N, CA, C and O atoms as a Tinker XYZ file with bonds, in Angstrom:
   404  protein
     1  N      0.779000  -13.994000   -3.179000    73     2
     2  CA    -0.142000  -14.934000   -3.753000    64     1     3
     3  C     -0.828000  -14.290000   -4.944000    63     2     4     5
     4  O     -1.165000  -13.106000   -4.905000    81     3
     5  N     -1.034000  -15.056000   -5.992000    73     3     6
     6  CA    -1.804000  -14.580000   -7.132000    64     5     7
     7  C     -2.686000  -15.714000   -7.607000    63     6     8     9
     8  O     -2.293000  -16.881000   -7.572000    81     7
     9  N     -3.856000  -15.369000   -8.042000    73     7    10
    10  CA    -4.767000  -16.385000   -8.527000    64     9    11
    11  C     -5.578000  -15.815000   -9.667000    63    10    12    13
    12  O     -6.009000  -14.664000   -9.609000    81    11
    13  N     -5.790000  -16.598000  -10.693000    73    11    14
    14  CA    -6.642000  -16.198000  -11.794000    64    13    15
    15  C     -7.984000  -16.887000  -11.619000    63    14    16    17
    16  O     -8.064000  -18.113000  -11.544000    81    15
    17  N     -9.032000  -16.088000  -11.557000    73    15    18
    18  CA   -10.375000  -16.631000  -11.400000    64    17    19
    19  C    -11.138000  -16.364000  -12.677000    63    18    20    21
    20  O    -11.155000  -15.230000  -13.155000    81    19
    21  N    -11.763000  -17.370000  -13.238000    73    19    22
    22  CA   -12.513000  -17.168000  -14.468000    64    21    23
    23  C    -13.989000  -17.464000  -14.289000    63    22    24    25
    24  O    -14.722000  -17.547000  -15.275000    81    23
    25  N    -14.440000  -17.625000  -13.060000    73    23    26
    26  CA   -15.829000  -18.002000  -12.839000    64    25    27
    27  C    -16.808000  -16.873000  -13.108000    63    26    28    29
    28  O    -17.987000  -17.128000  -13.355000    81    27
    29  N    -16.353000  -15.652000  -13.065000    73    27    30
    30  CA   -17.228000  -14.519000  -13.316000    64    29    31
    31  C    -16.497000  -13.517000  -14.206000    63    30    32    33
    32  O    -15.279000  -13.358000  -14.118000    81    31
    33  N    -17.264000  -12.843000  -15.064000    73    31    34
    34  CA   -16.656000  -11.914000  -16.016000    64    33    35
    35  C    -15.823000  -10.841000  -15.323000    63    34    36    37
    36  O    -14.730000  -10.511000  -15.783000    81    35
    37  N    -16.325000  -10.303000  -14.236000    73    35    38
    38  CA   -15.627000   -9.216000  -13.562000    64    37    39
    39  C    -14.236000   -9.659000  -13.095000    63    38    40    41
    40  O    -13.344000   -8.827000  -12.931000    81    39
    41  N    -14.052000  -10.948000  -12.884000    73    39    42
    42  CA   -12.780000  -11.444000  -12.381000    64    41    43
    43  C    -11.802000  -11.794000  -13.492000    63    42    44    45
    44  O    -10.677000  -12.213000  -13.216000    81    43
    45  N    -12.216000  -11.626000  -14.745000    73    43    46
    46  CA   -11.333000  -11.982000  -15.840000    64    45    47
    47  C    -10.857000  -10.783000  -16.638000    63    46    48    49
    48  O    -10.160000  -10.944000  -17.640000    81    47
    49  N    -11.219000   -9.590000  -16.212000    73    47    50
    50  CA   -10.831000   -8.421000  -16.993000    64    49    51
    51  C     -9.550000   -7.758000  -16.492000    63    50    52    53
    52  O     -9.132000   -6.733000  -17.031000    81    51
    53  N     -8.939000   -8.321000  -15.491000    73    51    54
    54  CA    -7.615000   -7.913000  -15.016000    64    53    55
    55  C     -7.544000   -6.462000  -14.550000    63    54    56    57
    56  O     -6.508000   -5.817000  -14.705000    81    55
    57  N     -8.635000   -5.937000  -13.979000    73    55    58
    58  CA    -8.606000   -4.609000  -13.377000    64    57    59
    59  C     -8.049000   -4.666000  -11.964000    63    58    60    61
    60  O     -7.825000   -3.628000  -11.341000    81    59
    61  N     -7.828000   -5.854000  -11.460000    73    59    62
    62  CA    -7.363000   -6.001000  -10.087000    64    61    63
    63  C     -6.246000   -7.024000  -10.018000    63    62    64    65
    64  O     -6.066000   -7.839000  -10.923000    81    63
    65  N     -5.502000   -6.966000   -8.927000    73    63    66
    66  CA    -4.452000   -7.934000   -8.640000    64    65    67
    67  C     -4.670000   -8.415000   -7.217000    63    66    68    69
    68  O     -4.454000   -7.662000   -6.267000    81    67
    69  N     -5.088000   -9.638000   -7.064000    73    67    70
    70  CA    -5.294000  -10.217000   -5.751000    64    69    71
    71  C     -3.931000  -10.584000   -5.168000    63    70    72    73
    72  O     -3.243000  -11.464000   -5.686000    81    71
    73  N     -3.549000   -9.903000   -4.087000    73    71    74
    74  CA    -2.219000  -10.029000   -3.529000    64    73    75
    75  C     -2.147000  -11.078000   -2.428000    63    74    76    77
    76  O     -1.230000  -11.899000   -2.412000    81    75
    77  N     -3.097000  -11.057000   -1.517000    73    75    78
    78  CA    -3.087000  -12.012000   -0.394000    64    77    79
    79  C     -4.513000  -12.208000    0.089000    63    78    80    81
    80  O     -5.318000  -11.276000    0.078000    81    79
    81  N     -4.817000  -13.420000    0.511000    73    79    82
    82  CA    -6.125000  -13.692000    1.066000    64    81    83
    83  C     -6.067000  -14.860000    2.024000    63    82    84    85
    84  O     -5.221000  -15.747000    1.912000    81    83
    85  N     -6.982000  -14.836000    2.958000    73    83    86
    86  CA    -7.263000  -15.965000    3.846000    64    85    87
    87  C     -8.783000  -15.946000    3.963000    63    86    88    89
    88  O     -9.341000  -15.384000    4.906000    81    87
    89  N     -9.446000  -16.573000    2.984000    73    87    90
    90  CA   -10.877000  -16.451000    2.842000    64    89    91
    91  C    -11.394000  -17.596000    1.966000    63    90    92    93
    92  O    -10.746000  -17.954000    0.982000    81    91
    93  N    -12.547000  -18.175000    2.307000    73    91    94
    94  CA   -13.118000  -19.217000    1.448000    64    93    95
    95  C    -13.410000  -18.652000    0.050000    63    94    96    97
    96  O    -13.661000  -17.457000   -0.103000    81    95
    97  N    -13.375000  -19.515000   -0.953000    73    95    98
    98  CA   -13.486000  -19.065000   -2.344000    64    97    99
    99  C    -14.752000  -18.254000   -2.618000    63    98   100   101
   100  O    -14.672000  -17.190000   -3.232000    81    99
   101  N    -15.902000  -18.726000   -2.181000    73    99   102
   102  CA   -17.140000  -18.001000   -2.462000    64   101   103
   103  C    -17.128000  -16.612000   -1.843000    63   102   104   105
   104  O    -17.527000  -15.643000   -2.487000    81   103
   105  N    -16.672000  -16.508000   -0.598000    73   103   106
   106  CA   -16.565000  -15.210000    0.064000    64   105   107
   107  C    -15.550000  -14.329000   -0.645000    63   106   108   109
   108  O    -15.780000  -13.132000   -0.817000    81   107
   109  N    -14.425000  -14.912000   -1.061000    73   107   110
   110  CA   -13.379000  -14.155000   -1.751000    64   109   111
   111  C    -13.911000  -13.563000   -3.051000    63   110   112   113
   112  O    -13.670000  -12.390000   -3.337000    81   111
   113  N    -14.631000  -14.354000   -3.840000    73   111   114
   114  CA   -15.180000  -13.864000   -5.101000    64   113   115
   115  C    -16.164000  -12.723000   -4.851000    63   114   116   117
   116  O    -16.111000  -11.700000   -5.534000    81   115
   117  N    -17.061000  -12.891000   -3.878000    73   115   118
   118  CA   -18.027000  -11.836000   -3.560000    64   117   119
   119  C    -17.333000  -10.578000   -3.072000    63   118   120   121
   120  O    -17.726000   -9.469000   -3.433000    81   119
   121  N    -16.303000  -10.743000   -2.254000    73   119   122
   122  CA   -15.582000   -9.584000   -1.717000    64   121   123
   123  C    -14.835000   -8.849000   -2.817000    63   122   124   125
   124  O    -14.846000   -7.619000   -2.849000    81   123
   125  N    -14.189000   -9.575000   -3.716000    73   123   126
   126  CA   -13.487000   -8.926000   -4.831000    64   125   127
   127  C    -14.466000   -8.161000   -5.709000    63   126   128   129
   128  O    -14.185000   -7.028000   -6.100000    81   127
   129  N    -15.606000   -8.757000   -6.025000    73   127   130
   130  CA   -16.609000   -8.076000   -6.838000    64   129   131
   131  C    -17.099000   -6.814000   -6.149000    63   130   132   133
   132  O    -17.256000   -5.774000   -6.788000    81   131
   133  N    -17.340000   -6.902000   -4.854000    73   131   134
   134  CA   -17.786000   -5.750000   -4.078000    64   133   135
   135  C    -16.736000   -4.644000   -4.089000    63   134   136   137
   136  O    -17.073000   -3.471000   -4.250000    81   135
   137  N    -15.471000   -5.006000   -3.919000    73   135   138
   138  CA   -14.390000   -4.014000   -3.917000    64   137   139
   139  C    -14.280000   -3.317000   -5.271000    63   138   140   141
   140  O    -14.125000   -2.097000   -5.324000    81   139
   141  N    -14.357000   -4.071000   -6.358000    73   139   142
   142  CA   -14.292000   -3.481000   -7.690000    64   141   143
   143  C    -15.471000   -2.533000   -7.903000    63   142   144   145
   144  O    -15.286000   -1.418000   -8.390000    81   143
   145  N    -16.672000   -2.964000   -7.544000    73   143   146
   146  CA   -17.868000   -2.138000   -7.699000    64   145   147
   147  C    -17.743000   -0.840000   -6.907000    63   146   148   149
   148  O    -18.014000    0.239000   -7.435000    81   147
   149  N    -17.335000   -0.939000   -5.647000    73   147   150
   150  CA   -17.215000    0.250000   -4.792000    64   149   151
   151  C    -16.144000    1.201000   -5.305000    63   150   152   153
   152  O    -16.350000    2.415000   -5.311000    81   151
   153  N    -15.006000    0.670000   -5.735000    73   151   154
   154  CA   -13.919000    1.524000   -6.217000    64   153   155
   155  C    -14.292000    2.204000   -7.533000    63   154   156   157
   156  O    -13.847000    3.322000   -7.794000    81   155
   157  N    -15.092000    1.555000   -8.355000    73   155   158
   158  CA   -15.563000    2.176000   -9.587000    64   157   159
   159  C    -16.621000    3.233000   -9.281000    63   158   160   161
   160  O    -16.577000    4.331000   -9.835000    81   159
   161  N    -17.565000    2.913000   -8.407000    73   159   162
   162  CA   -18.651000    3.829000   -8.079000    64   161   163
   163  C    -18.132000    5.088000   -7.394000    63   162   164   165
   164  O    -18.625000    6.185000   -7.658000    81   163
   165  N    -17.150000    4.940000   -6.525000    73   163   166
   166  CA   -16.607000    6.072000   -5.777000    64   165   167
   167  C    -15.140000    6.296000   -6.151000    63   166   168   169
   168  O    -14.270000    6.340000   -5.282000    81   167
   169  N    -14.882000    6.433000   -7.430000    73   167   170
   170  CA   -13.508000    6.533000   -7.945000    64   169   171
   171  C    -12.724000    7.695000   -7.340000    63   170   172   173
   172  O    -11.498000    7.629000   -7.252000    81   171
   173  N    -13.406000    8.746000   -6.927000    73   171   174
   174  CA   -12.711000    9.911000   -6.374000    64   173   175
   175  C    -12.923000   10.062000   -4.878000    63   174   176   177
   176  O    -12.565000   11.092000   -4.308000    81   175
   177  N    -13.500000    9.051000   -4.228000    73   175   178
   178  CA   -13.789000    9.162000   -2.801000    64   177   179
   179  C    -13.553000    7.810000   -2.119000    63   178   180   181
   180  O    -14.463000    6.988000   -2.015000    81   179
   181  N    -12.335000    7.600000   -1.664000    73   179   182
   182  CA   -11.973000    6.327000   -1.018000    64   181   183
   183  C    -12.772000    6.066000    0.263000    63   182   184   185
   184  O    -13.079000    4.918000    0.585000    81   183
   185  N    -13.103000    7.129000    0.986000    73   183   186
   186  CA   -13.878000    6.948000    2.225000    64   185   187
   187  C    -15.255000    6.362000    1.932000    63   186   188   189
   188  O    -15.716000    5.466000    2.639000    81   187
   189  N    -15.911000    6.867000    0.890000    73   187   190
   190  CA   -17.234000    6.342000    0.529000    64   189   191
   191  C    -17.140000    4.908000    0.037000    63   190   192   193
   192  O    -18.008000    4.087000    0.337000    81   191
   193  N    -16.096000    4.605000   -0.715000    73   191   194
   194  CA   -15.895000    3.229000   -1.195000    64   193   195
   195  C    -15.676000    2.291000   -0.019000    63   194   196   197
   196  O    -16.250000    1.203000    0.025000    81   195
   197  N    -14.840000    2.708000    0.944000    73   195   198
   198  CA   -14.585000    1.883000    2.133000    64   197   199
   199  C    -15.858000    1.681000    2.945000    63   198   200   201
   200  O    -16.114000    0.585000    3.445000    81   199
   201  N    -16.649000    2.729000    3.073000    73   199   202
   202  CA   -17.907000    2.630000    3.827000    64   201   203
   203  C    -18.862000    1.652000    3.145000    63   202   204   205
   204  O    -19.504000    0.845000    3.818000    81   203
   205  N    -18.962000    1.716000    1.816000    73   203   206
   206  CA   -19.836000    0.800000    1.086000    64   205   207
   207  C    -19.394000   -0.653000    1.291000    63   206   208   209
   208  O    -20.221000   -1.534000    1.522000    81   207
   209  N    -18.088000   -0.890000    1.205000    73   207   210
   210  CA   -17.558000   -2.244000    1.379000    64   209   211
   211  C    -17.813000   -2.729000    2.803000    63   210   212   213
   212  O    -18.301000   -3.842000    2.995000    81   211
   213  N    -17.492000   -1.917000    3.795000    73   211   214
   214  CA   -17.660000   -2.307000    5.194000    64   213   215
   215  C    -19.111000   -2.623000    5.519000    63   214   216   217
   216  O    -19.404000   -3.652000    6.127000    81   215
   217  N    -20.024000   -1.738000    5.116000    73   215   218
   218  CA   -21.437000   -1.942000    5.423000    64   217   219
   219  C    -21.979000   -3.195000    4.733000    63   218   220   221
   220  O    -22.774000   -3.932000    5.315000    81   219
   221  N    -21.552000   -3.434000    3.505000    73   219   222
   222  CA   -21.993000   -4.623000    2.773000    64   221   223
   223  C    -21.446000   -5.903000    3.410000    63   222   224   225
   224  O    -22.168000   -6.891000    3.541000    81   223
   225  N    -20.181000   -5.884000    3.801000    73   223   226
   226  CA   -19.562000   -7.046000    4.436000    64   225   227
   227  C    -20.214000   -7.330000    5.799000    63   226   228   229
   228  O    -20.481000   -8.486000    6.129000    81   227
   229  N    -20.469000   -6.281000    6.584000    73   227   230
   230  CA   -21.133000   -6.457000    7.877000    64   229   231
   231  C    -22.502000   -7.097000    7.697000    63   230   232   233
   232  O    -22.884000   -7.985000    8.459000    81   231
   233  N    -23.236000   -6.643000    6.690000    73   231   234
   234  CA   -24.585000   -7.166000    6.453000    64   233   235
   235  C    -24.535000   -8.609000    5.957000    63   234   236   237
   236  O    -25.314000   -9.447000    6.410000    81   235
   237  N    -23.627000   -8.901000    5.032000    73   235   238
   238  CA   -23.568000  -10.228000    4.412000    64   237   239
   239  C    -22.900000  -11.276000    5.300000    63   238   240   241
   240  O    -23.353000  -12.419000    5.367000    81   239
   241  N    -21.808000  -10.877000    5.989000    73   239   242
   242  CA   -20.998000  -11.845000    6.725000    64   241   243
   243  C    -20.922000  -11.577000    8.225000    63   242   244   245
   244  O    -20.113000  -12.197000    8.916000    81   243
   245  N    -21.741000  -10.672000    8.738000    73   243   246
   246  CA   -21.720000  -10.331000   10.158000    64   245   247
   247  C    -20.644000   -9.311000   10.471000    63   246   248   249
   248  O    -19.672000   -9.184000    9.726000    81   247
   249  N    -20.810000   -8.569000   11.588000    73   247   250
   250  CA   -19.820000   -7.550000   11.932000    64   249   251
   251  C    -18.627000   -8.237000   12.584000    63   250   252   253
   252  O    -18.805000   -9.377000   13.014000    81   251
   253  N    -17.529000   -7.714000   12.694000    73   251   254
   254  CA   -17.007000   -6.380000   12.574000    64   253   255
   255  C    -15.914000   -6.353000   11.500000    63   254   256   257
   256  O    -14.780000   -6.763000   11.749000    81   255
   257  N    -16.265000   -5.868000   10.309000    73   255   258
   258  CA   -15.331000   -5.772000    9.196000    64   257   259
   259  C    -14.649000   -4.412000    9.199000    63   258   260   261
   260  O    -15.226000   -3.418000    9.640000    81   259
   261  N    -13.432000   -4.377000    8.709000    73   259   262
   262  CA   -12.636000   -3.160000    8.613000    64   261   263
   263  C    -12.117000   -3.062000    7.179000    63   262   264   265
   264  O    -11.809000   -4.075000    6.551000    81   263
   265  N    -12.023000   -1.833000    6.669000    73   263   266
   266  CA   -11.599000   -1.624000    5.284000    64   265   267
   267  C    -10.662000   -0.430000    5.226000    63   266   268   269
   268  O    -10.942000    0.624000    5.798000    81   267
   269  N     -9.543000   -0.606000    4.527000    73   267   270
   270  CA    -8.619000    0.497000    4.255000    64   269   271
   271  C     -8.408000    0.528000    2.748000    63   270   272   273
   272  O     -8.121000   -0.497000    2.129000    81   271
   273  N     -8.554000    1.723000    2.162000    73   271   274
   274  CA    -8.349000    1.908000    0.727000    64   273   275
   275  C     -7.406000    3.090000    0.548000    63   274   276   277
   276  O     -7.599000    4.142000    1.159000    81   275
   277  N     -6.388000    2.918000   -0.288000    73   275   278
   278  CA    -5.482000    4.035000   -0.549000    64   277   279
   279  C     -4.265000    3.600000   -1.329000    63   278   280   281
   280  O     -4.154000    2.449000   -1.751000    81   279
   281  N     -3.356000    4.537000   -1.513000    73   279   282
   282  CA    -2.094000    4.283000   -2.205000    64   281   283
   283  C     -0.953000    4.527000   -1.231000    63   282   284   285
   284  O     -0.965000    5.509000   -0.489000    81   283
   285  N      0.009000    3.659000   -1.231000    73   283   286
   286  CA     1.223000    3.870000   -0.450000    64   285   287
   287  C      1.050000    3.729000    1.050000    63   286   288   289
   288  O      1.350000    4.666000    1.789000    81   287
   289  N      0.578000    2.594000    1.517000    73   287   290
   290  CA     0.529000    2.357000    2.952000    64   289   291
   291  C      0.979000    0.936000    3.264000    63   290   292   293
   292  O      0.835000    0.027000    2.446000    81   291
   293  N      1.516000    0.769000    4.444000    73   291   294
   294  CA     1.837000   -0.560000    4.939000    64   293   295
   295  C      0.824000   -0.920000    6.001000    63   294   296   297
   296  O      0.137000   -0.044000    6.528000    81   295
   297  N      0.723000   -2.180000    6.318000    73   295   298
   298  CA    -0.225000   -2.557000    7.359000    64   297   299
   299  C      0.186000   -3.861000    8.008000    63   298   300   301
   300  O      0.873000   -4.691000    7.413000    81   299
   301  N     -0.243000   -4.015000    9.217000    73   299   302
   302  CA    -0.109000   -5.268000    9.967000    64   301   303
   303  C     -1.357000   -5.332000   10.823000    63   302   304   305
   304  O     -1.548000   -4.484000   11.694000    81   303
   305  N     -2.207000   -6.316000   10.597000    73   303   306
   306  CA    -3.473000   -6.388000   11.315000    64   305   307
   307  C     -3.667000   -7.773000   11.921000    63   306   308   309
   308  O     -3.131000   -8.769000   11.436000    81   307
   309  N     -4.441000   -7.802000   12.983000    73   307   310
   310  CA    -4.911000   -9.055000   13.540000    64   309   311
   311  C     -6.281000   -9.305000   12.921000    63   310   312   313
   312  O     -7.140000   -8.423000   12.913000    81   311
   313  N     -6.476000  -10.511000   12.402000    73   311   314
   314  CA    -7.754000  -10.803000   11.765000    64   313   315
   315  C     -8.226000  -12.189000   12.164000    63   314   316   317
   316  O     -7.434000  -13.046000   12.554000    81   315
   317  N     -9.519000  -12.389000   12.061000    73   315   318
   318  CA   -10.067000  -13.712000   12.305000    64   317   319
   319  C     -9.661000  -14.634000   11.173000    63   318   320   321
   320  O     -9.533000  -14.199000   10.028000    81   319
   321  N     -9.457000  -15.899000   11.485000    73   319   322
   322  CA    -9.081000  -16.887000   10.468000    64   321   323
   323  C    -10.137000  -16.914000    9.377000    63   322   324   325
   324  O    -11.337000  -16.881000    9.653000    81   323
   325  N     -9.676000  -16.974000    8.135000    73   323   326
   326  CA   -10.537000  -17.027000    6.940000    64   325   327
   327  C    -11.319000  -15.739000    6.717000    63   326   328   329
   328  O    -12.420000  -15.775000    6.168000    81   327
   329  N    -10.767000  -14.601000    7.136000    73   327   330
   330  CA   -11.475000  -13.326000    7.000000    64   329   331
   331  C    -10.528000  -12.182000    6.635000    63   330   332   333
   332  O    -10.545000  -11.139000    7.288000    81   331
   333  N     -9.706000  -12.364000    5.603000    73   331   334
   334  CA    -8.777000  -11.317000    5.164000    64   333   335
   335  C     -8.651000  -11.356000    3.649000    63   334   336   337
   336  O     -8.560000  -12.425000    3.045000    81   335
   337  N     -8.649000  -10.154000    3.037000    73   335   338
   338  CA    -8.394000  -10.033000    1.606000    64   337   339
   339  C     -7.614000   -8.750000    1.375000    63   338   340   341
   340  O     -7.956000   -7.703000    1.925000    81   339
   341  N     -6.558000   -8.829000    0.557000    73   339   342
   342  CA    -5.741000   -7.670000    0.203000    64   341   343
   343  C     -5.550000   -7.707000   -1.308000    63   342   344   345
   344  O     -5.064000   -8.696000   -1.857000    81   343
   345  N     -5.935000   -6.628000   -1.970000    73   343   346
   346  CA    -5.857000   -6.585000   -3.427000    64   345   347
   347  C     -5.523000   -5.186000   -3.899000    63   346   348   349
   348  O     -5.645000   -4.219000   -3.147000    81   347
   349  N     -5.102000   -5.084000   -5.144000    73   347   350
   350  CA    -4.903000   -3.798000   -5.805000    64   349   351
   351  C     -5.941000   -3.653000   -6.891000    63   350   352   353
   352  O     -6.267000   -4.614000   -7.587000    81   351
   353  N     -6.461000   -2.444000   -7.036000    73   351   354
   354  CA    -7.453000   -2.148000   -8.062000    64   353   355
   355  C     -6.912000   -1.056000   -8.967000    63   354   356   357
   356  O     -6.401000   -0.045000   -8.486000    81   355
   357  N     -7.017000   -1.249000  -10.250000    73   355   358
   358  CA    -6.595000   -0.220000  -11.211000    64   357   359
   359  C     -5.119000    0.106000  -11.143000    63   358   360   361
   360  O     -4.721000    1.213000  -11.506000    81   359
   361  N     -4.307000   -0.809000  -10.698000    73   359   362
   362  CA    -2.861000   -0.596000  -10.683000    64   361   363
   363  C     -2.290000   -0.255000   -9.332000    63   362   364   365
   364  O     -1.513000   -1.037000   -8.785000    81   363
   365  N     -2.648000    0.894000   -8.768000    73   363   366
   366  CA    -1.970000    1.348000   -7.549000    64   365   367
   367  C     -2.879000    1.551000   -6.346000    63   366   368   369
   368  O     -2.387000    1.886000   -5.268000    81   367
   369  N     -4.175000    1.363000   -6.487000    73   367   370
   370  CA    -5.094000    1.556000   -5.372000    64   369   371
   371  C     -5.231000    0.241000   -4.606000    63   370   372   373
   372  O     -5.757000   -0.744000   -5.124000    81   371
   373  N     -4.749000    0.247000   -3.365000    73   371   374
   374  CA    -4.794000   -0.963000   -2.530000    64   373   375
   375  C     -6.087000   -0.994000   -1.719000    63   374   376   377
   376  O     -6.577000    0.037000   -1.258000    81   375
   377  N     -6.625000   -2.196000   -1.558000    73   375   378
   378  CA    -7.819000   -2.404000   -0.740000    64   377   379
   379  C     -7.533000   -3.560000    0.211000    63   378   380   381
   380  O     -7.211000   -4.667000   -0.221000    81   379
   381  N     -7.651000   -3.294000    1.497000    73   379   382
   382  CA    -7.466000   -4.324000    2.505000    64   381   383
   383  C     -8.772000   -4.449000    3.299000    63   382   384   385
   384  O     -9.283000   -3.469000    3.841000    81   383
   385  N     -9.293000   -5.667000    3.353000    73   383   386
   386  CA   -10.566000   -5.942000    4.034000    64   385   387
   387  C    -10.307000   -7.071000    5.032000    63   386   388   389
   388  O     -9.782000   -8.121000    4.661000    81   387
   389  N    -10.672000   -6.857000    6.292000    73   387   390
   390  CA   -10.476000   -7.915000    7.282000    64   389   391
   391  C    -11.532000   -7.813000    8.374000    63   390   392   393
   392  O    -12.125000   -6.761000    8.609000    81   391
   393  N    -11.740000   -8.946000    9.027000    73   391   394
   394  CA   -12.700000   -9.010000   10.120000    64   393   395
   395  C    -11.955000   -9.275000   11.415000    63   394   396   397
   396  O    -11.108000  -10.164000   11.495000    81   395
   397  N    -12.290000   -8.485000   12.428000    73   395   398
   398  CA   -11.706000   -8.656000   13.752000    64   397   399
   399  C    -12.734000   -8.156000   14.763000    63   398   400   401
   400  O    -13.020000   -6.961000   14.838000    81   399
   401  N    -13.278000   -9.079000   15.529000    73   399   402
   402  CA   -14.324000   -8.699000   16.504000    64   401   403
   403  C    -13.717000   -8.210000   17.792000    63   402   404
   404  O    -14.443000   -7.850000   18.719000    81   403
């Protein structure tokens, strides 16, 4: 899946590639912005970026969110309906965010 979003400046600069999602539009936009911010802030520390994303998602959308950030991994997860986002940032850095209680 690919989608071009022009509602916010951060979503029009093509630093990311939204690969797959099952998430309402407003939540998806907020999650993508959060992922970009975290990956930029912690460019050399994926664990800190994942922690920032997870804690923010838990606070904003309730627990239990999970986040994986890295290059070269496969995944298969069980997630709650309307609570999954998978994207690439900066070319090769993958970010997978999902909720599973």
